[in-house]
N, C-alpha and C positions, 0 to 999 in steps of 0.2 A: 583226718584232722591231726595237726601236729600238737605236741604236748603244751607248747606255749599258749596257743589259742584255746586249748581245752582248759588250762588253768584259769585264763581270763574269764571264760564263760562260767566256770564254777564259782569264782569269786563274785562275779556280778550276780549270779543266781542267789548266792547266800545273802548278799546285800539286799536284794529285792525281797527275799523272804523275811529278813530282819526288819526291813522297812514296813512290811505288811504287819509284822508283829507289833511294832511300835504304834502303828495306826490303831490297831485293836486296843492296845493299852490306853492310848489317849481317849478313844471312844468310851472305854469303861470309866476312866477317871472323870470325864466331863458328864457322863450319864449320872453318876452319883453326885457330883457337884451341883448340877443344875436341877436335880430332882429332890435333893435332900438338904440343900443349903440355900439360903437367901443371900444373894450378892449384896443386897442393901445393908446387911448386917456385918459386912467385912470391916475389920478394925481399922481406924484411921492410921495414917502414917505416923511414925515416931522419929525422933532424933533429927539428923541433918536434913532428911527429906521433908519432914514436917516444918522445920524452920524455913526452908525454901518456899514451901507452899504458903505459909503465913505471910511472908514478904511479897510473894506473887499476888496474893489476894489483895494486899494493900495497893499494889501497883494497878491492879484491875479497878479498884475503887477510885484511885486517882484518875485513871483514864475515863471512868464513868462521869466523874464530876467535871473533868476538863471538857468532855463532849457536851455536857449540859451547858457549861459556860459559853462554849463556842457554837451552840445550837446545831450540833452534829448528831445524827442518828447512827447507832451501831447495835449489834446484838452479839452475844457470846455464841460460840460455834464449837463443833467437833467435841473433843473430850471434855472441854470446859462445860458445855451445855449438858452433855451426858452425865458428868459428875453432879451438876446441880439437880438434874431430874432424878438421878438414881441414888445419890448419897447426900444431897443437900449442900454440896460444895465440891471440893476436890475428890476425884477418884483416888482412893488411898495410895495407889502406886504411880500417879501422874506427877509430872515435874515441870509443866509449863502451861501457858494459857493461849486460847485462840478466840478471835472475834472477827466479825465481818462488818463491812460497810458497803452501801451502794457506791458505784464507781464515782459519781459526782462528789459524794460526801468524802470518799477516800482521798480524792485529789485535793479537796479543801483541807482535810486533816493533815496531809503531808506538809502543807504550807503553814497552817495555823498552830498545830500542836507544838512544834519546836519553840515558837515565840512564847508560849505559856510554860513549857516544861523545862526548858534549858536551864533556867536559873535554879532549879532544884537538882540539877545534875542528872536529870532523866533524859536519856538519849532517844532520838527518833532516827531510825536507820532503814533506808530502803534496800530491798534485795537487789543488788546489782547484777547477780548472776542471771536472774530472771526479771528484767525490767517490766514494770506494770503489774507484777504478780503479787506484791505485798510489801509491807514494811514491819519492822519490829520496834518495840519500845522496851528499853532496858535500863536498869539502875546498877551502875558499877558492874556491868554484865560479865566482863572477863574475870572479875574477882568473885562474883556471887552466883552467877547463873540465872539471875532474876530476869524474866523475859516474857513479853506478850506479843504474839503474832497477830497482825491485822491483815485480812485478805479482802480484796475488792470483789464485789458481786455485780455482774453485768446483767442487762435486761434485754429481752426480745419482746417487743410490744405488738399488739394487734395480730395475734396468731390464733389458730384453732389448736388447742392443746391436744385434742383427741386425734388430730390428723398430722400435726407438724412434728411430733417427737422424733420419729425415725430420721427424717430429713435433717432436723436441727442437730441431732447427735452426730450424724454423718458430717455435717458442716463444721461442727466444733472440732472433731478429730482432724479434719482437713486443715482447719486454721492452726491447730496446735502443731501439726507437722510443719507447716509453713513457718510459724513463729519460731520454733526451736532452731530452724535453719537460718532465719534472717534476723533474729532478735538483736544482734550486735552490729548489723549492717544497715539497718533502717532507722530513721528518726522516729521519735515518739508519735508524731503526727502521721507518718506513713504506716506505722504499725496499727494505729487506730483505724485509719481509712481502709486498709486491707482487711482488717478484722470485720468491719461492718459489711464489706462486699461479700466476704465468704460466708459469714454466719447467717445473713438474712436471705441468701439466695434460695429461691424456689419454695419458700415456706407457705403453707396454707393460711390464708387470712382468716381472722376471727376476732373475738373480743377478749382473749386471754393475754396475760403478761407473764412470761416465764423468766425466772431469775436463775442464773447459773454461777457457781463459784468459779473464780478466776481459772481459766484454762491455760493461762501463761505458765503457771507453775507445773512442773513436770510430774503430775500425779497420774496414777494408773486408771482412774475412772472419771466420768463426768458426773458432777453433783448438781442437780437442778431442783427447783421448786416452783410451784405456782405462787405468785405474789401473795395470794390470800392465805397461804400457810405461814407467812412471815409478818405481814402487816395487817392491822396496826400492831406495833410492838407493845409488849407488856413489860412490867417491872417485877422482878423476883428477888429473893434473898439468897445471896451466895456467901455463906459463912459469916452472916451478920452485916453484909453490905449490899446496897442496891445495885442491880445490874439489869440491862435490857435483854429480853429474850424474845424469840419468835412467838407469834400468836398460837400456833399449833405445834407444840414441842414434839409429841409422838410422831407426827407425820414428818417433821423435819429430821428427827433422828433416824427414822426409817430410810430416808433418802440417802443417808450417809452410811449407816451400818446394817441396813436390812432390818427385818422384824425381830431379830434375836438380841437386840441391844441390852435387854435386861438380864442376859445370861452371862456366865463367866466367859472371858475372852479365850478363844481357842489358840490364838497365834502367839501366846506368850506375853510378857510384860516388857514393853520397849521403853527405854530411858534415853533421853537425849544426852549428848555430850560430845567429846572430841579427844584431842591429845591430852587434855588436862583431866580426863576421867569423866564420870557421870556428873550431870549438872549439880546435883546436891553435894558433890565432893569438892566443887570448885572453891567454896568458901574456906574449907579446911586446908586445902592445898595452897591457898593464897594468904592464909592466916587472917582471915576476915571474920570479925565478930558479927554474926547475923542478928544478934539481939540489938546491937547498936544500929545496924542497918534498918531493922524493923522500926526503931524509934525515929530514925531520920525520915523514913517513908511515912510514918504516922504523922509527923509534923508537917510534911508536905501536903498530905491528905487534908489535915485540919485547915491549913492555910488556903488551899484551893477551894475547899468546900465553903469556907467563910463562916 
C-alpha cells in the first residue's frame, strides 16, 4: 500500500470515529432533553423573529376570514399545526406558516383570493417551479418575509385502505418521477389526466377515501391520511385567532413526523431565507418597521372580518 492511499484511509477512519463520537454526544443530549425537559415549556421567540411571527399570525387570520367569506375550506398543516398542538401557536423557532386545501378548493382559491386580497397589498403567488404544487400568500414579502404556504391535497376514492396502500404509494412515486420530468412540457390538463391514470391504476376497491398531500412538490416522502382523520374540520385558537384544524390532530401529525412529534427535534432548527439572510432579518435589512406592518395587517383583518 503506497503512503498516499494509506494517509487517505487514516483520515477517513478518523472522520468515521469522530462522526460516531458526535452521534453519541447527540444521543446523550437528546436523552436528557427529552427525559428531563418539557418542550411545551420552551420560551417563546423574542425580537425580530417574534415580530415576524406576530405579523404572520395576522396574515393567517386574514386568510381564515377570507376563506370564510369565499366559502372555502382549509386547515393548518405541518409546523403550524404542530405549533398549535404543542405550544398553542408558533413553534418558538419557526418563521413561516403552512396550510392545506382540497384540490377543488385550492383551484377556486387561486382565482378568488386575489380578487379579495389585492386591494390590501396581499399577494397571491403560485409556485411556478412546481406547477400544481402550491401557492403562497405574502405581504411585502421581499421586505418583511411574511408568508403563508398553501398546498393542495388530492383524493383517491373508493379504495380499500388495508389493501391499497403499497400499490398507491408505488403509483404516487411513479407519478412524481414522471411529473418532475414533464412538468414544463405538458399542459395543466395533460398533467392532471396523466396523474389520474397513474395514481388510480390497479388499486383494490373499497369504501375508503385517502387524501395525500401534493406529490408535485419535490418532497422526500409521501404524506397521506384517511379522510376521517381530517373531516369534519374543527376550529381552534392559534395565538388568539380562529383557525381550521384537522379532526384528529395526533393522527395527522404522526403521518408527517412520526410518533415522536412531542419531543425535541433532532435535526436542528431550520430557518427559511435566501441571499437576504434569514426571513426574520429581511425587515431589518430592508429598513422596514414591522410594528407599522403589524398595524397595516390588523386593519386589513378588521376590514375583511367586518
